[in-house]
Every structure is written in C-alpha cells, then in structure tokens.
PDB file with SEQRES, HELIX, SHEET and CRYST1 records, atoms N, CA, C and O in Angstrom:
SEQRES   1 A   76  UNK UNK UNK UNK UNK UNK UNK UNK UNK UNK UNK UNK UNK          
SEQRES   2 A   76  UNK UNK UNK UNK UNK UNK UNK UNK UNK UNK UNK UNK UNK          
SEQRES   3 A   76  UNK UNK UNK UNK UNK UNK UNK UNK UNK UNK UNK UNK UNK          
SEQRES   4 A   76  UNK UNK UNK UNK UNK UNK UNK UNK UNK UNK UNK UNK UNK          
SEQRES   5 A   76  UNK UNK UNK UNK UNK UNK UNK UNK UNK UNK UNK UNK UNK          
SEQRES   6 A   76  UNK UNK UNK UNK UNK UNK UNK UNK UNK UNK UNK                  
HELIX    1 AA1 UNK A    2  UNK A   23  1                                  22    
HELIX    2 AA2 UNK A   28  UNK A   43  1                                  16    
HELIX    3 AA3 UNK A   46  UNK A   48  5                                   3    
HELIX    4 AA4 UNK A   49  UNK A   75  1                                  27    
CRYST1    1.000    1.000    1.000  90.00  90.00  90.00 P 1           1          
ATOM      1  N   UNK A   1      18.125 -37.206  30.843  1.00  0.00           N  
ATOM      2  CA  UNK A   1      17.302 -36.539  29.875  1.00  0.00           C  
ATOM      3  C   UNK A   1      17.998 -36.541  28.506  1.00  0.00           C  
ATOM      4  O   UNK A   1      17.350 -36.749  27.480  1.00  0.00           O  
ATOM      5  N   UNK A   2      19.299 -36.312  28.493  1.00  0.00           N  
ATOM      6  CA  UNK A   2      20.038 -36.316  27.231  1.00  0.00           C  
ATOM      7  C   UNK A   2      20.046 -37.688  26.587  1.00  0.00           C  
ATOM      8  O   UNK A   2      19.951 -37.797  25.365  1.00  0.00           O  
ATOM      9  N   UNK A   3      20.156 -38.728  27.384  1.00  0.00           N  
ATOM     10  CA  UNK A   3      20.138 -40.093  26.875  1.00  0.00           C  
ATOM     11  C   UNK A   3      18.774 -40.415  26.264  1.00  0.00           C  
ATOM     12  O   UNK A   3      18.693 -41.058  25.217  1.00  0.00           O  
ATOM     13  N   UNK A   4      17.718 -39.972  26.913  1.00  0.00           N  
ATOM     14  CA  UNK A   4      16.363 -40.192  26.398  1.00  0.00           C  
ATOM     15  C   UNK A   4      16.181 -39.467  25.067  1.00  0.00           C  
ATOM     16  O   UNK A   4      15.669 -40.045  24.109  1.00  0.00           O  
ATOM     17  N   UNK A   5      16.595 -38.214  25.007  1.00  0.00           N  
ATOM     18  CA  UNK A   5      16.460 -37.436  23.771  1.00  0.00           C  
ATOM     19  C   UNK A   5      17.313 -38.038  22.654  1.00  0.00           C  
ATOM     20  O   UNK A   5      16.867 -38.121  21.510  1.00  0.00           O  
ATOM     21  N   UNK A   6      18.533 -38.458  22.979  1.00  0.00           N  
ATOM     22  CA  UNK A   6      19.410 -39.067  21.983  1.00  0.00           C  
ATOM     23  C   UNK A   6      18.843 -40.356  21.423  1.00  0.00           C  
ATOM     24  O   UNK A   6      18.913 -40.596  20.218  1.00  0.00           O  
ATOM     25  N   UNK A   7      18.280 -41.190  22.291  1.00  0.00           N  
ATOM     26  CA  UNK A   7      17.696 -42.447  21.812  1.00  0.00           C  
ATOM     27  C   UNK A   7      16.451 -42.194  20.975  1.00  0.00           C  
ATOM     28  O   UNK A   7      16.194 -42.923  20.017  1.00  0.00           O  
ATOM     29  N   UNK A   8      15.675 -41.176  21.322  1.00  0.00           N  
ATOM     30  CA  UNK A   8      14.508 -40.807  20.514  1.00  0.00           C  
ATOM     31  C   UNK A   8      14.950 -40.334  19.135  1.00  0.00           C  
ATOM     32  O   UNK A   8      14.351 -40.711  18.128  1.00  0.00           O  
ATOM     33  N   UNK A   9      15.987 -39.518  19.083  1.00  0.00           N  
ATOM     34  CA  UNK A   9      16.496 -38.988  17.820  1.00  0.00           C  
ATOM     35  C   UNK A   9      17.021 -40.112  16.932  1.00  0.00           C  
ATOM     36  O   UNK A   9      16.742 -40.132  15.733  1.00  0.00           O  
ATOM     37  N   UNK A  10      17.761 -41.027  17.492  1.00  0.00           N  
ATOM     38  CA  UNK A  10      18.278 -42.160  16.725  1.00  0.00           C  
ATOM     39  C   UNK A  10      17.128 -43.043  16.258  1.00  0.00           C  
ATOM     40  O   UNK A  10      17.160 -43.572  15.147  1.00  0.00           O  
ATOM     41  N   UNK A  11      16.118 -43.204  17.097  1.00  0.00           N  
ATOM     42  CA  UNK A  11      14.981 -44.044  16.734  1.00  0.00           C  
ATOM     43  C   UNK A  11      14.182 -43.517  15.561  1.00  0.00           C  
ATOM     44  O   UNK A  11      13.699 -44.299  14.743  1.00  0.00           O  
ATOM     45  N   UNK A  12      14.034 -42.207  15.462  1.00  0.00           N  
ATOM     46  CA  UNK A  12      13.219 -41.663  14.378  1.00  0.00           C  
ATOM     47  C   UNK A  12      14.039 -41.237  13.170  1.00  0.00           C  
ATOM     48  O   UNK A  12      13.479 -41.060  12.088  1.00  0.00           O  
ATOM     49  N   UNK A  13      15.332 -41.069  13.319  1.00  0.00           N  
ATOM     50  CA  UNK A  13      16.158 -40.544  12.220  1.00  0.00           C  
ATOM     51  C   UNK A  13      17.293 -41.467  11.825  1.00  0.00           C  
ATOM     52  O   UNK A  13      18.252 -41.008  11.206  1.00  0.00           O  
ATOM     53  N   UNK A  14      17.227 -42.749  12.156  1.00  0.00           N  
ATOM     54  CA  UNK A  14      18.352 -43.636  11.891  1.00  0.00           C  
ATOM     55  C   UNK A  14      18.626 -43.782  10.397  1.00  0.00           C  
ATOM     56  O   UNK A  14      19.780 -43.930   9.995  1.00  0.00           O  
ATOM     57  N   UNK A  15      17.582 -43.743   9.570  1.00  0.00           N  
ATOM     58  CA  UNK A  15      17.803 -43.868   8.131  1.00  0.00           C  
ATOM     59  C   UNK A  15      18.529 -42.638   7.598  1.00  0.00           C  
ATOM     60  O   UNK A  15      19.454 -42.754   6.794  1.00  0.00           O  
ATOM     61  N   UNK A  16      18.106 -41.462   8.049  1.00  0.00           N  
ATOM     62  CA  UNK A  16      18.762 -40.221   7.627  1.00  0.00           C  
ATOM     63  C   UNK A  16      20.222 -40.215   8.078  1.00  0.00           C  
ATOM     64  O   UNK A  16      21.107 -39.834   7.311  1.00  0.00           O  
ATOM     65  N   UNK A  17      20.472 -40.630   9.306  1.00  0.00           N  
ATOM     66  CA  UNK A  17      21.855 -40.691   9.790  1.00  0.00           C  
ATOM     67  C   UNK A  17      22.672 -41.690   8.974  1.00  0.00           C  
ATOM     68  O   UNK A  17      23.830 -41.429   8.649  1.00  0.00           O  
ATOM     69  N   UNK A  18      22.070 -42.828   8.646  1.00  0.00           N  
ATOM     70  CA  UNK A  18      22.755 -43.825   7.821  1.00  0.00           C  
ATOM     71  C   UNK A  18      23.097 -43.284   6.443  1.00  0.00           C  
ATOM     72  O   UNK A  18      24.187 -43.530   5.926  1.00  0.00           O  
ATOM     73  N   UNK A  19      22.162 -42.544   5.844  1.00  0.00           N  
ATOM     74  CA  UNK A  19      22.434 -41.941   4.540  1.00  0.00           C  
ATOM     75  C   UNK A  19      23.579 -40.935   4.613  1.00  0.00           C  
ATOM     76  O   UNK A  19      24.413 -40.866   3.710  1.00  0.00           O  
ATOM     77  N   UNK A  20      23.613 -40.161   5.685  1.00  0.00           N  
ATOM     78  CA  UNK A  20      24.686 -39.190   5.824  1.00  0.00           C  
ATOM     79  C   UNK A  20      26.043 -39.880   5.977  1.00  0.00           C  
ATOM     80  O   UNK A  20      27.030 -39.435   5.393  1.00  0.00           O  
ATOM     81  N   UNK A  21      26.099 -40.957   6.752  1.00  0.00           N  
ATOM     82  CA  UNK A  21      27.367 -41.669   6.899  1.00  0.00           C  
ATOM     83  C   UNK A  21      27.745 -42.392   5.611  1.00  0.00           C  
ATOM     84  O   UNK A  21      28.924 -42.469   5.265  1.00  0.00           O  
ATOM     85  N   UNK A  22      26.750 -42.920   4.901  1.00  0.00           N  
ATOM     86  CA  UNK A  22      27.012 -43.616   3.648  1.00  0.00           C  
ATOM     87  C   UNK A  22      27.502 -42.652   2.570  1.00  0.00           C  
ATOM     88  O   UNK A  22      28.448 -42.959   1.845  1.00  0.00           O  
ATOM     89  N   UNK A  23      26.868 -41.499   2.465  1.00  0.00           N  
ATOM     90  CA  UNK A  23      27.238 -40.526   1.442  1.00  0.00           C  
ATOM     91  C   UNK A  23      28.407 -39.647   1.824  1.00  0.00           C  
ATOM     92  O   UNK A  23      28.992 -38.975   0.974  1.00  0.00           O  
ATOM     93  N   UNK A  24      28.739 -39.649   3.060  1.00  0.00           N  
ATOM     94  CA  UNK A  24      29.837 -38.804   3.524  1.00  0.00           C  
ATOM     95  C   UNK A  24      29.293 -37.650   4.339  1.00  0.00           C  
ATOM     96  O   UNK A  24      28.556 -36.810   3.822  1.00  0.00           O  
ATOM     97  N   UNK A  25      29.643 -37.606   5.583  1.00  0.00           N  
ATOM     98  CA  UNK A  25      29.113 -36.602   6.494  1.00  0.00           C  
ATOM     99  C   UNK A  25      29.497 -35.182   6.053  1.00  0.00           C  
ATOM    100  O   UNK A  25      28.747 -34.236   6.296  1.00  0.00           O  
ATOM    101  N   UNK A  26      30.637 -35.032   5.418  1.00  0.00           N  
ATOM    102  CA  UNK A  26      31.093 -33.706   5.012  1.00  0.00           C  
ATOM    103  C   UNK A  26      30.846 -33.413   3.527  1.00  0.00           C  
ATOM    104  O   UNK A  26      31.368 -32.428   3.004  1.00  0.00           O  
ATOM    105  N   UNK A  27      30.071 -34.239   2.851  1.00  0.00           N  
ATOM    106  CA  UNK A  27      29.769 -34.032   1.446  1.00  0.00           C  
ATOM    107  C   UNK A  27      28.607 -33.046   1.333  1.00  0.00           C  
ATOM    108  O   UNK A  27      27.460 -33.412   1.587  1.00  0.00           O  
ATOM    109  N   UNK A  28      28.891 -31.819   0.962  1.00  0.00           N  
ATOM    110  CA  UNK A  28      27.865 -30.777   0.939  1.00  0.00           C  
ATOM    111  C   UNK A  28      26.764 -31.042  -0.083  1.00  0.00           C  
ATOM    112  O   UNK A  28      25.610 -30.694   0.164  1.00  0.00           O  
ATOM    113  N   UNK A  29      27.087 -31.642  -1.211  1.00  0.00           N  
ATOM    114  CA  UNK A  29      26.056 -31.947  -2.204  1.00  0.00           C  
ATOM    115  C   UNK A  29      25.064 -32.972  -1.675  1.00  0.00           C  
ATOM    116  O   UNK A  29      23.857 -32.838  -1.875  1.00  0.00           O  
ATOM    117  N   UNK A  30      25.575 -33.992  -1.001  1.00  0.00           N  
ATOM    118  CA  UNK A  30      24.715 -35.020  -0.421  1.00  0.00           C  
ATOM    119  C   UNK A  30      23.822 -34.425   0.660  1.00  0.00           C  
ATOM    120  O   UNK A  30      22.627 -34.718   0.707  1.00  0.00           O  
ATOM    121  N   UNK A  31      24.386 -33.600   1.519  1.00  0.00           N  
ATOM    122  CA  UNK A  31      23.614 -32.969   2.593  1.00  0.00           C  
ATOM    123  C   UNK A  31      22.567 -32.021   2.007  1.00  0.00           C  
ATOM    124  O   UNK A  31      21.435 -31.979   2.489  1.00  0.00           O  
ATOM    125  N   UNK A  32      22.933 -31.260   0.970  1.00  0.00           N  
ATOM    126  CA  UNK A  32      21.980 -30.349   0.329  1.00  0.00           C  
ATOM    127  C   UNK A  32      20.836 -31.122  -0.312  1.00  0.00           C  
ATOM    128  O   UNK A  32      19.682 -30.702  -0.220  1.00  0.00           O  
ATOM    129  N   UNK A  33      21.136 -32.249  -0.962  1.00  0.00           N  
ATOM    130  CA  UNK A  33      20.089 -33.056  -1.588  1.00  0.00           C  
ATOM    131  C   UNK A  33      19.105 -33.584  -0.545  1.00  0.00           C  
ATOM    132  O   UNK A  33      17.894 -33.554  -0.762  1.00  0.00           O  
ATOM    133  N   UNK A  34      19.618 -34.061   0.573  1.00  0.00           N  
ATOM    134  CA  UNK A  34      18.752 -34.557   1.643  1.00  0.00           C  
ATOM    135  C   UNK A  34      17.942 -33.412   2.243  1.00  0.00           C  
ATOM    136  O   UNK A  34      16.760 -33.582   2.540  1.00  0.00           O  
ATOM    137  N   UNK A  35      18.561 -32.253   2.422  1.00  0.00           N  
ATOM    138  CA  UNK A  35      17.852 -31.096   2.978  1.00  0.00           C  
ATOM    139  C   UNK A  35      16.727 -30.642   2.055  1.00  0.00           C  
ATOM    140  O   UNK A  35      15.636 -30.311   2.520  1.00  0.00           O  
ATOM    141  N   UNK A  36      16.984 -30.625   0.761  1.00  0.00           N  
ATOM    142  CA  UNK A  36      15.947 -30.235  -0.197  1.00  0.00           C  
ATOM    143  C   UNK A  36      14.803 -31.251  -0.184  1.00  0.00           C  
ATOM    144  O   UNK A  36      13.633 -30.874  -0.246  1.00  0.00           O  
ATOM    145  N   UNK A  37      15.144 -32.531  -0.105  1.00  0.00           N  
ATOM    146  CA  UNK A  37      14.123 -33.571  -0.032  1.00  0.00           C  
ATOM    147  C   UNK A  37      13.256 -33.408   1.217  1.00  0.00           C  
ATOM    148  O   UNK A  37      12.030 -33.463   1.131  1.00  0.00           O  
ATOM    149  N   UNK A  38      13.881 -33.209   2.367  1.00  0.00           N  
ATOM    150  CA  UNK A  38      13.132 -33.048   3.623  1.00  0.00           C  
ATOM    151  C   UNK A  38      12.291 -31.780   3.575  1.00  0.00           C  
ATOM    152  O   UNK A  38      11.133 -31.795   3.993  1.00  0.00           O  
ATOM    153  N   UNK A  39      12.856 -30.676   3.067  1.00  0.00           N  
ATOM    154  CA  UNK A  39      12.104 -29.427   2.956  1.00  0.00           C  
ATOM    155  C   UNK A  39      10.884 -29.599   2.058  1.00  0.00           C  
ATOM    156  O   UNK A  39       9.789 -29.152   2.397  1.00  0.00           O  
ATOM    157  N   UNK A  40      11.075 -30.243   0.920  1.00  0.00           N  
ATOM    158  CA  UNK A  40       9.963 -30.464  -0.005  1.00  0.00           C  
ATOM    159  C   UNK A  40       8.885 -31.319   0.645  1.00  0.00           C  
ATOM    160  O   UNK A  40       7.693 -31.060   0.478  1.00  0.00           O  
ATOM    161  N   UNK A  41       9.302 -32.329   1.379  1.00  0.00           N  
ATOM    162  CA  UNK A  41       8.351 -33.191   2.068  1.00  0.00           C  
ATOM    163  C   UNK A  41       7.542 -32.413   3.112  1.00  0.00           C  
ATOM    164  O   UNK A  41       6.367 -32.706   3.334  1.00  0.00           O  
ATOM    165  N   UNK A  42       8.170 -31.428   3.747  1.00  0.00           N  
ATOM    166  CA  UNK A  42       7.487 -30.652   4.788  1.00  0.00           C  
ATOM    167  C   UNK A  42       6.517 -29.619   4.217  1.00  0.00           C  
ATOM    168  O   UNK A  42       5.506 -29.319   4.852  1.00  0.00           O  
ATOM    169  N   UNK A  43       6.800 -29.070   3.036  1.00  0.00           N  
ATOM    170  CA  UNK A  43       5.963 -27.990   2.507  1.00  0.00           C  
ATOM    171  C   UNK A  43       4.891 -28.469   1.539  1.00  0.00           C  
ATOM    172  O   UNK A  43       4.053 -27.674   1.114  1.00  0.00           O  
ATOM    173  N   UNK A  44       4.897 -29.755   1.178  1.00  0.00           N  
ATOM    174  CA  UNK A  44       3.848 -30.286   0.306  1.00  0.00           C  
ATOM    175  C   UNK A  44       2.520 -30.224   1.058  1.00  0.00           C  
ATOM    176  O   UNK A  44       2.443 -30.622   2.220  1.00  0.00           O  
ATOM    177  N   UNK A  45       1.479 -29.725   0.397  1.00  0.00           N  
ATOM    178  CA  UNK A  45       0.171 -29.712   1.062  1.00  0.00           C  
ATOM    179  C   UNK A  45      -0.246 -31.119   1.484  1.00  0.00           C  
ATOM    180  O   UNK A  45       0.093 -32.102   0.825  1.00  0.00           O  
ATOM    181  N   UNK A  46      -0.971 -31.202   2.571  1.00  0.00           N  
ATOM    182  CA  UNK A  46      -1.332 -32.484   3.156  1.00  0.00           C  
ATOM    183  C   UNK A  46      -2.109 -33.369   2.185  1.00  0.00           C  
ATOM    184  O   UNK A  46      -2.007 -34.594   2.260  1.00  0.00           O  
ATOM    185  N   UNK A  47      -2.874 -32.783   1.285  1.00  0.00           N  
ATOM    186  CA  UNK A  47      -3.675 -33.602   0.369  1.00  0.00           C  
ATOM    187  C   UNK A  47      -2.804 -34.343  -0.649  1.00  0.00           C  
ATOM    188  O   UNK A  47      -3.257 -35.314  -1.256  1.00  0.00           O  
ATOM    189  N   UNK A  48      -1.564 -33.897  -0.839  1.00  0.00           N  
ATOM    190  CA  UNK A  48      -0.654 -34.550  -1.777  1.00  0.00           C  
ATOM    191  C   UNK A  48       0.416 -35.386  -1.076  1.00  0.00           C  
ATOM    192  O   UNK A  48       1.271 -35.982  -1.731  1.00  0.00           O  
ATOM    193  N   UNK A  49       0.369 -35.429   0.234  1.00  0.00           N  
ATOM    194  CA  UNK A  49       1.424 -36.096   1.000  1.00  0.00           C  
ATOM    195  C   UNK A  49       1.494 -37.591   0.702  1.00  0.00           C  
ATOM    196  O   UNK A  49       2.586 -38.136   0.547  1.00  0.00           O  
ATOM    197  N   UNK A  50       0.359 -38.251   0.619  1.00  0.00           N  
ATOM    198  CA  UNK A  50       0.365 -39.695   0.370  1.00  0.00           C  
ATOM    199  C   UNK A  50       0.944 -40.014  -1.008  1.00  0.00           C  
ATOM    200  O   UNK A  50       1.743 -40.940  -1.148  1.00  0.00           O  
ATOM    201  N   UNK A  51       0.546 -39.253  -2.017  1.00  0.00           N  
ATOM    202  CA  UNK A  51       1.069 -39.475  -3.371  1.00  0.00           C  
ATOM    203  C   UNK A  51       2.573 -39.203  -3.413  1.00  0.00           C  
ATOM    204  O   UNK A  51       3.317 -39.939  -4.061  1.00  0.00           O  
ATOM    205  N   UNK A  52       3.019 -38.157  -2.732  1.00  0.00           N  
ATOM    206  CA  UNK A  52       4.445 -37.834  -2.707  1.00  0.00           C  
ATOM    207  C   UNK A  52       5.232 -38.935  -2.003  1.00  0.00           C  
ATOM    208  O   UNK A  52       6.329 -39.283  -2.440  1.00  0.00           O  
ATOM    209  N   UNK A  53       4.692 -39.483  -0.930  1.00  0.00           N  
ATOM    210  CA  UNK A  53       5.363 -40.569  -0.210  1.00  0.00           C  
ATOM    211  C   UNK A  53       5.476 -41.811  -1.084  1.00  0.00           C  
ATOM    212  O   UNK A  53       6.517 -42.466  -1.115  1.00  0.00           O  
ATOM    213  N   UNK A  54       4.416 -42.123  -1.783  1.00  0.00           N  
ATOM    214  CA  UNK A  54       4.452 -43.301  -2.665  1.00  0.00           C  
ATOM    215  C   UNK A  54       5.411 -43.094  -3.830  1.00  0.00           C  
ATOM    216  O   UNK A  54       6.137 -44.012  -4.211  1.00  0.00           O  
ATOM    217  N   UNK A  55       5.414 -41.899  -4.390  1.00  0.00           N  
ATOM    218  CA  UNK A  55       6.329 -41.598  -5.489  1.00  0.00           C  
ATOM    219  C   UNK A  55       7.779 -41.698  -5.023  1.00  0.00           C  
ATOM    220  O   UNK A  55       8.622 -42.274  -5.711  1.00  0.00           O  
ATOM    221  N   UNK A  56       8.061 -41.136  -3.856  1.00  0.00           N  
ATOM    222  CA  UNK A  56       9.413 -41.194  -3.306  1.00  0.00           C  
ATOM    223  C   UNK A  56       9.822 -42.631  -3.009  1.00  0.00           C  
ATOM    224  O   UNK A  56      10.940 -43.036  -3.326  1.00  0.00           O  
ATOM    225  N   UNK A  57       8.930 -43.398  -2.406  1.00  0.00           N  
ATOM    226  CA  UNK A  57       9.228 -44.796  -2.113  1.00  0.00           C  
ATOM    227  C   UNK A  57       9.502 -45.600  -3.371  1.00  0.00           C  
ATOM    228  O   UNK A  57      10.434 -46.403  -3.416  1.00  0.00           O  
ATOM    229  N   UNK A  58       8.687 -45.380  -4.391  1.00  0.00           N  
ATOM    230  CA  UNK A  58       8.883 -46.072  -5.663  1.00  0.00           C  
ATOM    231  C   UNK A  58      10.221 -45.691  -6.291  1.00  0.00           C  
ATOM    232  O   UNK A  58      10.939 -46.550  -6.802  1.00  0.00           O  
ATOM    233  N   UNK A  59      10.554 -44.399  -6.252  1.00  0.00           N  
ATOM    234  CA  UNK A  59      11.828 -43.939  -6.816  1.00  0.00           C  
ATOM    235  C   UNK A  59      13.011 -44.553  -6.065  1.00  0.00           C  
ATOM    236  O   UNK A  59      14.003 -44.937  -6.685  1.00  0.00           O  
ATOM    237  N   UNK A  60      12.914 -44.650  -4.739  1.00  0.00           N  
ATOM    238  CA  UNK A  60      14.001 -45.236  -3.955  1.00  0.00           C  
ATOM    239  C   UNK A  60      14.152 -46.735  -4.229  1.00  0.00           C  
ATOM    240  O   UNK A  60      15.271 -47.244  -4.298  1.00  0.00           O  
ATOM    241  N   UNK A  61      13.036 -47.435  -4.382  1.00  0.00           N  
ATOM    242  CA  UNK A  61      13.093 -48.859  -4.698  1.00  0.00           C  
ATOM    243  C   UNK A  61      13.728 -49.069  -6.066  1.00  0.00           C  
ATOM    244  O   UNK A  61      14.583 -49.939  -6.231  1.00  0.00           O  
ATOM    245  N   UNK A  62      13.310 -48.272  -7.049  1.00  0.00           N  
ATOM    246  CA  UNK A  62      13.892 -48.380  -8.391  1.00  0.00           C  
ATOM    247  C   UNK A  62      15.385 -48.066  -8.384  1.00  0.00           C  
ATOM    248  O   UNK A  62      16.169 -48.741  -9.050  1.00  0.00           O  
ATOM    249  N   UNK A  63      15.773 -47.047  -7.635  1.00  0.00           N  
ATOM    250  CA  UNK A  63      17.202 -46.715  -7.541  1.00  0.00           C  
ATOM    251  C   UNK A  63      17.981 -47.869  -6.912  1.00  0.00           C  
ATOM    252  O   UNK A  63      19.093 -48.174  -7.343  1.00  0.00           O  
ATOM    253  N   UNK A  64      17.411 -48.505  -5.907  1.00  0.00           N  
ATOM    254  CA  UNK A  64      18.062 -49.653  -5.284  1.00  0.00           C  
ATOM    255  C   UNK A  64      18.193 -50.825  -6.240  1.00  0.00           C  
ATOM    256  O   UNK A  64      19.225 -51.494  -6.269  1.00  0.00           O  
ATOM    257  N   UNK A  65      17.150 -51.075  -7.021  1.00  0.00           N  
ATOM    258  CA  UNK A  65      17.204 -52.167  -7.989  1.00  0.00           C  
ATOM    259  C   UNK A  65      18.255 -51.882  -9.054  1.00  0.00           C  
ATOM    260  O   UNK A  65      19.016 -52.775  -9.428  1.00  0.00           O  
ATOM    261  N   UNK A  66      18.304 -50.643  -9.546  1.00  0.00           N  
ATOM    262  CA  UNK A  66      19.305 -50.270 -10.550  1.00  0.00           C  
ATOM    263  C   UNK A  66      20.714 -50.459  -9.994  1.00  0.00           C  
ATOM    264  O   UNK A  66      21.576 -51.021 -10.669  1.00  0.00           O  
ATOM    265  N   UNK A  67      20.949 -49.998  -8.780  1.00  0.00           N  
ATOM    266  CA  UNK A  67      22.275 -50.174  -8.174  1.00  0.00           C  
ATOM    267  C   UNK A  67      22.624 -51.647  -7.985  1.00  0.00           C  
ATOM    268  O   UNK A  67      23.763 -52.055  -8.212  1.00  0.00           O  
ATOM    269  N   UNK A  68      21.645 -52.439  -7.572  1.00  0.00           N  
ATOM    270  CA  UNK A  68      21.882 -53.864  -7.383  1.00  0.00           C  
ATOM    271  C   UNK A  68      22.223 -54.546  -8.703  1.00  0.00           C  
ATOM    272  O   UNK A  68      23.135 -55.371  -8.765  1.00  0.00           O  
ATOM    273  N   UNK A  69      21.490 -54.199  -9.754  1.00  0.00           N  
ATOM    274  CA  UNK A  69      21.758 -54.792 -11.069  1.00  0.00           C  
ATOM    275  C   UNK A  69      23.130 -54.368 -11.565  1.00  0.00           C  
ATOM    276  O   UNK A  69      23.885 -55.199 -12.068  1.00  0.00           O  
ATOM    277  N   UNK A  70      23.467 -53.090 -11.434  1.00  0.00           N  
ATOM    278  CA  UNK A  70      24.777 -52.623 -11.867  1.00  0.00           C  
ATOM    279  C   UNK A  70      25.895 -53.321 -11.111  1.00  0.00           C  
ATOM    280  O   UNK A  70      26.909 -53.699 -11.697  1.00  0.00           O  
ATOM    281  N   UNK A  71      25.709 -53.490  -9.812  1.00  0.00           N  
ATOM    282  CA  UNK A  71      26.712 -54.157  -8.982  1.00  0.00           C  
ATOM    283  C   UNK A  71      26.855 -55.620  -9.380  1.00  0.00           C  
ATOM    284  O   UNK A  71      27.965 -56.147  -9.455  1.00  0.00           O  
ATOM    285  N   UNK A  72      25.713 -56.278  -9.637  1.00  0.00           N  
ATOM    286  CA  UNK A  72      25.735 -57.684 -10.030  1.00  0.00           C  
ATOM    287  C   UNK A  72      26.419 -57.866 -11.380  1.00  0.00           C  
ATOM    288  O   UNK A  72      27.204 -58.798 -11.554  1.00  0.00           O  
ATOM    289  N   UNK A  73      26.131 -56.986 -12.337  1.00  0.00           N  
ATOM    290  CA  UNK A  73      26.737 -57.079 -13.664  1.00  0.00           C  
ATOM    291  C   UNK A  73      28.234 -56.811 -13.574  1.00  0.00           C  
ATOM    292  O   UNK A  73      29.026 -57.496 -14.221  1.00  0.00           O  
ATOM    293  N   UNK A  74      28.625 -55.828 -12.783  1.00  0.00           N  
ATOM    294  CA  UNK A  74      30.047 -55.496 -12.645  1.00  0.00           C  
ATOM    295  C   UNK A  74      30.819 -56.622 -11.954  1.00  0.00           C  
ATOM    296  O   UNK A  74      31.979 -56.862 -12.287  1.00  0.00           O  
ATOM    297  N   UNK A  75      30.201 -57.305 -11.010  1.00  0.00           N  
ATOM    298  CA  UNK A  75      30.865 -58.382 -10.286  1.00  0.00           C  
ATOM    299  C   UNK A  75      30.889 -59.680 -11.090  1.00  0.00           C  
ATOM    300  O   UNK A  75      31.738 -60.544 -10.873  1.00  0.00           O  
ATOM    301  N   UNK A  76      29.940 -59.803 -12.024  1.00  0.00           N  
ATOM    302  CA  UNK A  76      29.773 -61.051 -12.764  1.00  0.00           C  
ATOM    303  C   UNK A  76      30.787 -61.283 -13.773  1.00  0.00           C  
ATOM    304  O   UNK A  76      30.751 -62.302 -14.461  1.00  0.00           O  
TER     305      UNK A  76                                                      
END                                                                             
C-alpha cells in the first residue's frame, strides 16, 4: 500500500519535487514561494482557473526563455 501511494505521489507531484530539489530542499524562501503559488491556485474561483493557468504557464515559459538567453550570453 505504501509503494502504491508513493508512486502515485511521485506521479502527480514530480515537477514540484524537482523544483524543491533544484531550489534547495531547506530553502525557506523557495518553499514559501511554492506554497503561496499552490495556495493561490487552490483558492482562485473556478471561473478564473483557466485564465490563471494560462497566465502561470506563460510566465513560466517566459522565465525559462530569459534564463536560457542569460545562460547563452554568459557562456558565449
């Protein structure tokens, strides 16, 4: 039963776990930022959920592009 629950948890939360390991498992600011994001996502009324998801996705893509460009310029 524990193995089943653990595999389910990893299956649905692997991105969150990856972010925690990437940002530092003991970094309280990183954990607080993720907690605030998850809390906000949970309390948004359902009629705004799709717009919030798209806004968040767009912001994450832009942040990734900015980091990639900065990394490319620094390495170049």
